[in-house]
LOLUMFI-151113 format. One line per 2 residues: number of its first residue (from 1); their letters; for each residue y, z, x of N, C-alpha, C, O. Coordinates in steps of 0.001 Angstrom, whole numbers, plus 500000, padded with zeros to 6 digits. Each point is the difference from the previous one (the first is absolute). Layout:
% residues N
NUM> a> Y Z X Y Z X Y Z X Y Z X | ...
***
This chain:
% residues 182
1> ml> 498816 500000 500842 501184 500000 499158 501241 500000 500883 500066 500652 501042 | 500913 498582 498485 501268 500013 500717 500801 501221 499541 499924 500408 498841
3> pg> 500842 500164 502085 500793 501173 499605 501011 499630 498914 500731 499019 500134 | 499305 501733 498844 500936 499797 498908 499580 498895 499053 500794 499595 499151
5> ss> 497974 499898 500965 499536 498916 499140 498659 500391 499405 499244 500768 500596 | 500471 498703 498235 498715 500283 499379 499020 498864 500242 498912 499983 499423
7> ra> 501465 499072 501423 499140 498852 500272 499204 500233 501263 500413 500724 500906 | 498410 498625 499124 499164 500068 501192 500441 498897 500949 500517 498970 499567
9> vv> 499282 501243 501702 500349 499007 501004 498876 498986 500090 498832 500356 500163 | 501538 498370 499728 499022 498922 500097 499937 499580 501444 501016 499577 500552
11> pn> 497833 500520 500086 499930 499593 501404 500180 498496 500102 499164 499232 499523 | 501921 500352 501096 500334 498598 500088 500943 499842 501177 500876 500835 500225
13> dk> 498938 498078 500531 500868 499767 501151 501433 499749 499559 500933 500423 500682 | 499268 498884 498171 501355 499752 499517 500683 501295 499632 501182 500200 500282
15> la> 498066 500673 499089 500564 501281 499597 500345 500830 501220 501041 500657 500015 | 498127 499334 501000 500272 500777 501208 501235 499461 500707 500741 500757 500628
17> av> 499481 497925 499270 501169 499425 500654 501257 500332 499224 501054 500194 500606 | 498870 499880 498058 501186 500281 499187 500263 501489 499912 501145 500443 500093
19> vp> 497808 500321 499729 500159 501445 499822 499518 500701 501256 498802 500005 500283 | 502100 500577 500465 499562 500719 501199 499154 501212 499624 500115 500555 498907
21> ad> 499052 499825 502013 499092 501119 499743 500748 501313 499843 499472 500919 499374 | 501705 499207 501153 500740 501268 499898 501045 499929 498900 501090 500548 500164
23> st> 498612 498792 498714 500937 499898 498872 500265 501376 499444 499146 500887 500008 | 502061 499255 499514 500389 501293 499425 500240 499835 498521 499938 498890 499471
25> as> 500332 502200 499868 500198 500004 498563 501276 499268 499617 500142 499601 498844 | 500784 500208 502074 501263 499349 499670 499825 498505 499755 500847 499390 499348
27> st> 498084 500004 501153 499788 498562 499818 499022 499710 498860 499438 498905 499955 | 500348 501995 499165 499035 499852 498918 500314 498830 499087 499070 499260 499681
29> pe> 502146 500506 499870 500235 498842 499134 499689 498678 500705 499470 499077 499381 | 500854 500833 501900 499706 498778 500747 498487 499809 500144 499492 498888 499858
31> vd> 499802 502195 500423 498544 499936 500117 499389 499624 498662 499057 499211 499946 | 501475 501352 498969 499482 499672 498671 500195 498518 499687 499117 499354 499437
33> ri> 502030 500126 500927 500268 498592 499762 499033 499119 500814 499495 499000 499492 | 500252 501373 501762 499094 499233 500854 498576 500085 499461 499283 499000 499960
35> ld> 500315 502193 499627 498652 500165 499452 499826 499215 498697 498953 499395 499769 | 502079 500619 499382 499936 499221 498760 499862 498514 500316 499227 499287 499362
37> sl> 501527 500262 501622 499929 498594 500385 498607 499653 500530 499445 498952 499667 | 500001 501926 501152 498668 499767 500542 498940 500028 498904 499081 499180 499996
39> en> 501049 501759 499084 499035 500064 498898 500036 498729 499165 498953 499485 499605 | 502247 500006 500122 500120 498794 499192 499443 498783 500742 499424 499102 499385
41> nl> 500753 500873 501947 499497 498858 500757 498498 500099 500264 499279 499005 499924 | 500259 502208 500386 498584 500180 500297 499156 500092 498737 498892 499466 499942
43> fp> 501625 501196 499076 499275 500201 498741 500877 499529 498851 500675 500816 499373 | 499330 497881 500335 500873 499509 498942 499595 500586 498653 498847 500367 499774
45> rv> 502112 499705 499370 499727 500573 498690 499152 499024 499200 500274 498801 499947 | 498720 501733 499452 499104 499194 499183 500505 500079 498576 500077 501074 499405
47> tl> 500269 497751 500055 500465 499951 498616 499006 499183 499188 499164 499283 500550 | 500940 500837 498155 499133 499232 499115 500223 498500 500205 499061 499206 499952
49> rs> 502177 500434 500271 500322 498587 500226 499307 499488 501264 499463 498892 499995 | 500540 501900 501096 499366 499556 501244 498485 499919 499839 499355 499118 500567
51> il> 500078 501813 498653 498549 499960 499754 499642 498754 499191 499046 499298 500335 | 501716 500419 498598 499730 498837 499172 500221 498708 500768 499237 499047 499843
53> sf> 501783 500909 500975 500274 498809 500786 498851 499725 500969 499555 498861 500142 | 499977 502183 500517 498884 499849 500930 498737 499589 499249 499268 499119 500451
55> sf> 500478 501513 498414 498815 499687 499207 500050 498577 499476 498980 499312 499971 | 502218 500231 499607 500130 498643 499489 499727 498969 501092 499332 498996 499753
57> rk> 501177 501247 501441 499732 499080 501107 498507 499972 500312 499416 498938 500216 | 499987 502232 499802 498570 500065 500277 499214 499320 498878 499044 499271 500264
59> lt> 501349 500964 498506 499328 499395 498856 500151 498481 500033 499052 499279 499689 | 502114 500235 500680 500220 498558 500107 499091 499399 501060 499430 498927 499796
61> tv> 500432 501746 501317 499128 499518 501063 498545 499995 499538 499280 499028 500230 | 500294 502034 499132 498621 500083 499500 499756 498926 498943 498962 499338 500013
63> fg> 501991 500489 499075 499843 498985 498959 499942 498601 500603 499173 499188 499585 | 501676 500520 501372 499980 498700 500676 498676 499762 500699 499447 498902 499931
65> sl> 500042 502115 500739 498705 499876 500677 498881 499779 498992 499082 499216 500241 | 501001 501473 498642 498991 499838 498953 500031 498582 499420 498949 499397 499783
67> vl> 502237 500077 499969 500126 498628 499485 499434 499014 501013 499295 499064 499623 | 501003 501133 501649 499473 499124 501041 498474 500065 500043 499343 498962 500085
69> av> 500085 502237 499856 498545 500157 500044 499340 499334 498793 498973 499339 500152 | 501591 500821 498669 499443 499382 498798 500097 498479 500106 499068 499292 499616
71> sv> 502048 500204 500900 500164 498545 500167 498960 499435 500952 499410 498954 499731 | 500365 501730 501374 498995 499548 500967 498607 500047 499371 499197 499087 500197
73> av> 500518 501968 499053 498688 500120 499361 499782 498883 498978 498916 499419 499945 | 502087 500278 499259 499878 498936 498999 499815 498645 500683 499166 499198 499580
75> at> 501616 500548 501477 499870 498725 500722 498619 499865 500626 499410 498920 499972 | 500074 502157 500587 498667 499977 500602 498938 499754 498936 499100 499183 500196
77> wr> 501001 501513 498689 499031 499817 498918 500024 498560 499502 498953 499391 499781 | 502254 500072 500042 500116 498627 499500 499372 499008 500977 499311 499066 499590
79> sv> 500928 501139 501687 499436 499111 501017 498474 500073 499989 499328 498969 500038 | 500133 502227 499909 498538 500172 499977 499427 499402 498713 498947 499362 500026
81> hq> 501736 500842 498864 499530 499462 498722 499988 498471 500035 499036 499379 499552 | 502021 500017 500973 500044 498536 500097 498880 499487 500899 499410 498956 499724
83> hh> 500294 501777 501354 498905 499597 500881 498670 500034 499245 499193 499078 500118 | 500581 501987 499108 498752 500107 499238 499896 498877 498956 498921 499450 499783
85> va> 502187 500220 499583 499996 498913 499006 499673 498678 500690 499209 499211 499484 | 501399 500542 501685 499738 498756 500733 498534 499913 500423 499388 498935 499915
87> va> 500051 502184 500540 498589 500019 500406 499106 499744 498781 499015 499268 500101 | 501314 501316 498776 499202 499789 498787 500068 498544 499549 498991 499429 499587
89> ee> 502204 499964 500491 500128 498591 499618 499201 499108 500944 499339 499057 499564 | 500725 501245 501726 499247 499210 500981 498503 500143 499773 499255 499024 500084
91> rt> 500309 502195 499628 498579 500240 499731 499549 499232 498761 498909 499430 499986 | 501920 500552 498979 499666 499266 498780 499911 498505 500283 499098 499323 499506
93> el> 501842 500162 501293 499974 498573 500334 498744 499653 500803 499369 498973 499749 | 500269 501873 501212 498780 499764 500769 498763 500042 499109 499092 499182 500147
95> yn> 500879 501768 498936 498871 500109 499069 499896 498735 499149 498909 499464 499806 | 502231 500064 499688 499982 498785 499169 499531 498794 500807 499214 499189 499509
97> na> 501267 500690 501730 499563 498886 500851 498500 500076 500280 499298 498991 499929 | 500219 502205 500389 498560 500173 500260 499190 499669 498751 498935 499390 500089
99> fe> 501567 501009 498760 499302 499703 498752 499928 498493 499767 498961 499480 499594 | 502156 499814 500667 500018 498552 499822 499015 499314 500948 499276 499094 499587
101> vg> 500689 501325 501666 499067 499417 500969 498564 500285 499583 499150 499111 500040 | 500583 502112 499565 498656 500372 499550 499572 499200 498778 498855 499557 499903
103> ds> 502078 500264 499165 499680 499222 498802 499734 498536 500360 499106 499370 499435 | 501664 500101 501494 499783 498618 500449 498624 499852 500657 499288 499027 499752
105> lr> 500347 501944 501085 498672 499966 500632 498884 500100 498967 498982 499317 500108 | 501210 501527 498903 498999 500159 498948 499795 498689 499250 498869 499590 499738
107> rq> 502249 499756 499920 499887 498718 499288 499306 498953 500863 499200 499211 499496 | 501102 500777 501813 499382 499028 500902 498494 500233 500095 499213 499054 499974
109> ve> 500399 502213 500136 498565 500312 500083 499305 499633 498688 498899 499449 500012 | 501744 500854 498861 499406 499634 498713 499850 498489 499864 498987 499511 499501
111> ts> 502033 499753 500949 499936 498538 499929 498873 499474 500878 499205 499159 499579 | 500740 501348 501640 498943 499555 500919 498624 500361 499465 499071 499196 500082
113> as> 500791 501981 499381 498702 500436 499484 499604 499194 498768 498819 499718 499797 | 502162 499909 499378 499652 499246 498791 499427 498636 500352 499115 499502 499304
115> sv> 501381 499886 501772 499424 498711 500406 498568 500182 500485 499141 499154 499748 | 500605 501935 500940 498634 500272 500465 499099 500284 498806 498838 499596 499996
117> ya> 501682 501095 498985 499209 500261 498798 499624 498694 499299 498898 499869 499466 | 502025 499166 500539 499704 498704 499381 498875 499297 500746 499096 499442 499378
119> la> 500950 500580 501942 498925 499388 500792 498687 500750 499823 498939 499379 499931 | 501119 501929 499996 498789 500803 499813 499350 499682 498652 498775 499970 499890
121> am> 502050 499792 499084 499452 499651 498685 499238 498676 500071 498971 499845 499341 | 501522 499204 501450 499300 498718 500150 498670 500170 500711 499034 499308 499678
123> ve> 500902 501592 501271 498746 500254 500715 499009 500651 499056 498817 499662 500033 | 501624 501256 499131 499108 500702 499074 499422 499058 498947 498862 500194 499573
125> vd> 501875 498811 500005 499548 499104 498928 498798 499163 500444 499001 499927 499285 | 501087 499451 501871 498899 499097 500385 499485 500265 501409 499387 499123 500608
127> gg> 500847 502044 499904 499491 500357 501322 500807 499377 501125 499563 500027 501151 | 501616 499408 498547 500878 499453 501023 499813 498534 500264 500678 499439 500861
129> tf> 498389 499896 498398 499749 498580 500232 501234 499159 499671 500389 499135 500785 | 500220 501115 498070 501188 499246 499598 501166 500277 500950 500723 499087 500399
131> le> 499442 502159 499947 501109 500378 500886 499852 499333 501356 500973 499476 500543 | 497825 500537 500007 499786 499411 501319 500222 498484 499968 500549 499435 500946
133> an> 499030 499912 497981 500155 498549 499893 501460 499598 499824 500410 498936 500464 | 500377 501908 498868 501404 499686 499692 500979 500965 500681 501130 500164 499540
135> fd> 498446 500461 501531 500803 501058 500640 501358 499480 500469 501009 500682 499817 | 499041 498130 500781 501268 499476 500499 501016 499837 498874 501157 500384 500164
137> ki> 498438 499056 498701 500907 499798 498872 500426 501322 499374 501179 500214 499718 | 497847 500671 500069 500298 501286 499355 500905 500843 500903 501009 500533 499536
139> ag> 498642 499591 501738 500796 500805 500935 501395 499410 500172 500975 500749 500062 | 499143 497921 500018 501317 499362 500114 500881 500287 498804 501192 500269 500147
141> ti> 498206 499672 498639 500754 500305 498774 500456 501449 499996 501149 500286 499662 | 497975 500621 500704 500357 501430 500031 501100 500264 501034 500909 500793 499754
143> lt> 499007 498544 501395 501023 500201 501045 501386 499551 499531 501006 500592 500392 | 499053 498371 498775 501306 499552 499501 500526 500897 498880 501213 500101 499816
145> ky> 497912 500539 499448 500410 500837 498876 500352 501435 500417 500903 500616 499432 | 498381 499900 501555 500205 501389 500411 500733 500028 501338 499469 499563 501022
147> rg> 501755 500956 498959 500744 500121 501248 499459 501192 500785 499528 500976 499417 | 500544 498938 501884 499560 501112 500845 498585 499852 500502 499583 500751 500881
149> is> 499657 498294 498580 498639 499759 500488 500086 498789 500924 500493 498944 499604 | 499031 501212 501620 500143 498902 500968 498735 499165 500138 500097 498823 500345
151> nf> 498719 501733 499402 498765 499229 500142 498851 500672 499270 500071 501176 499643 | 498870 498056 500142 498755 500506 499403 498847 499621 500920 500011 498953 500648
153> di> 498989 501934 499390 498792 499744 500791 498781 500155 499089 500003 500800 499064 | 498969 498426 501226 498668 500305 499489 499253 500481 501228 499813 499256 500962
155> ap> 499761 502006 498993 499368 500611 501167 498768 500779 499587 500045 501226 499900 | 498833 498063 499853 498781 500746 499675 499544 500799 501222 499980 499492 501122
157> fa> 499662 501738 498641 499573 500946 501047 501068 500141 501090 499665 500212 501165 | 501628 499671 498463 501167 500195 500860 500104 498980 501116 500592 500276 501043
159> vv> 498829 498532 498744 500170 498893 500946 500725 498895 499238 499507 499525 498977 | 501679 500057 501525 500835 499023 499309 499278 498653 499945 499668 499408 501027
161> kt> 500096 500121 497728 499319 498720 499785 501021 498900 499686 499904 498885 500513 | 501086 501452 498626 501032 499059 499589 501323 500747 499920 500038 501175 499634
163> kv> 501066 498125 500716 501323 500628 499952 500964 498998 499389 499970 498817 500339 | 500904 501663 498741 501038 499162 499388 501326 500702 500251 500132 501170 499643
165> pl> 500831 498187 500940 500013 498645 500544 499293 499968 501349 500073 500949 500781 | 499257 497962 499471 499237 499852 501236 500899 499581 501162 499719 500332 501151
167> eg> 501359 498942 498553 500906 499542 501052 500599 501178 500761 500634 500873 499407 | 499165 499148 501887 500504 501071 500851 499085 501205 500066 500223 500904 500805
169> ne> 498739 499121 498351 499070 501128 499965 498571 499579 500342 499054 500720 499681 | 500781 498137 500957 498664 499482 500300 499190 500972 500856 498784 500101 499833
171> aa> 501866 500606 501069 499297 500922 500901 499402 501186 499250 499092 500655 500513 | 501403 499633 498275 499499 501140 499230 498627 499728 499394 499263 500946 499720
173> vg> 500376 497801 500070 498697 499671 499406 498914 500405 500993 500033 499620 501170 | 499004 501160 498338 498914 500494 500828 500292 501367 500619 499147 500565 500684
175> ha> 502046 499964 499080 500373 501305 500570 499268 501125 499293 500002 500072 498771 | 499365 500816 502011 499310 501180 499427 501018 501136 499931 500334 500605 501019
177> ml> 500155 499681 497773 501082 500976 499821 499595 501428 500353 500832 500762 500492 | 497912 499622 499269 499586 501369 500273 499797 500275 501497 500049 501151 500433
179> sd> 499726 497802 500343 499829 500230 501436 501301 499841 500780 500014 500148 501222 | 501080 499551 498077 501316 499859 500634 500636 501378 500156 500262 500685 499011
181> hr> 499981 499714 502219 500531 501359 500262 501490 499978 500342 500497 500940 500620 | 500208 498035 498998 501441 499943 500302 500758 500925 499144 501223 500086 500115
***
């Protein structure tokens, strides 16, 4: 305590420079004024206005940060959602293309098999005598009607006896298909 004052001495270099250690009671008003000045500078008065002003600035900062975070989250979600939609569309397109190719292959196999069924019916009727006698005409007609079939063979016991068309395929006549390991 300073002599003649009810205030406590605040240890401070500024105070020691302004108020000598051997102060007397006669300088009490000057010391009080210096202490009041130091208190106001070191410990400013807290008012409701200063609290609200500080809180409003802090609230504005928090609100701005929250708006930024929500904006980033929405943009990220939208980007991820668009990516998922694009992947789903691509998957659907691939599925449709695969389905079309598969359907085309199915039709080709059915067409090819139906021509073989027609030839098989001729063999069943008379044991293949008519088919063998007219094989060139029948096979030629079938080749023009059914796309995707390139040739026909008569191969009893898997040895090629006759081939239509013969042009360019002469080497195939006499070929044993079961002994070919290619």
